[in-house]
C-alpha positions, -999 to +999 in steps of 0.1 A: +000+000+000+014+034-009+018+063+014-009+081-005-034+053+001-026+053+038-032+090+039-064+086+020-076+059+044-068+081+074-087+110+058-117+088+051-117+077+088-114+113+099-142+123+076-164+095+091-154+106+126-163+142+118-197+131+105-204+113+138-193+143+158-216+165+137-245+142+144-237+141+181-234+179+182-268+183+164-283+159+190-268+180+218-281+212+203-316+197+203-312+185+239-300+220+250-329+237+233-353+213+250-336+220+284-338+258+278-376+255+271-381+234+302-360+258+323-381+288+311-413+269+322-398+262+356-387+299+360-422+310+350-438+287+376-413+298+402-423+334+396-459+324+401-450+308+434-431+339+445-461+361+437-485+337+455-462+335+485-460+373+487-498+374+486-502+348+513-477+366+535-496+399+531-529+381+539-513+365+570-501+399+583-535+415+577-552+386+594-529+388+624-536+426+627-573+420+625-572+392+651-551+415+674-576+443+670-605+419+678-587+406+709-581+442+721-618+450+715-629+419+733-608+428+763-623+463+764-658+449+761-652+425+789-641+454+811-672+474+801-697+446+806-679+429+834-659+397+833-685+378+854-713+387+831-693+375+801-686+342+818-723+338+827-734+344+791-707+320+778-719+293+802-755+299+792-748+295+755-730+262+762-760+247+780-784+254+751 
């Protein structure tokens, strides 16, 4: 076999290897594109979770404030009406 034939065989092998690499790279590009799409979906969902969490935290704070106000008002009413009268009314409601 001549040196030219050896070189030609090596070039053919390299050409075949390059074709395989191109195929692999094309597959990787597709996989990366799919991953990007999925990542965008995850990010969008995560943004939604952040927004809902912020809303829930605000709701919790508002509820805590309202409950605190109700408790303060109840204490004031008990002082006005009298603790004993409140206890009597509570017991009467439980019996019914």
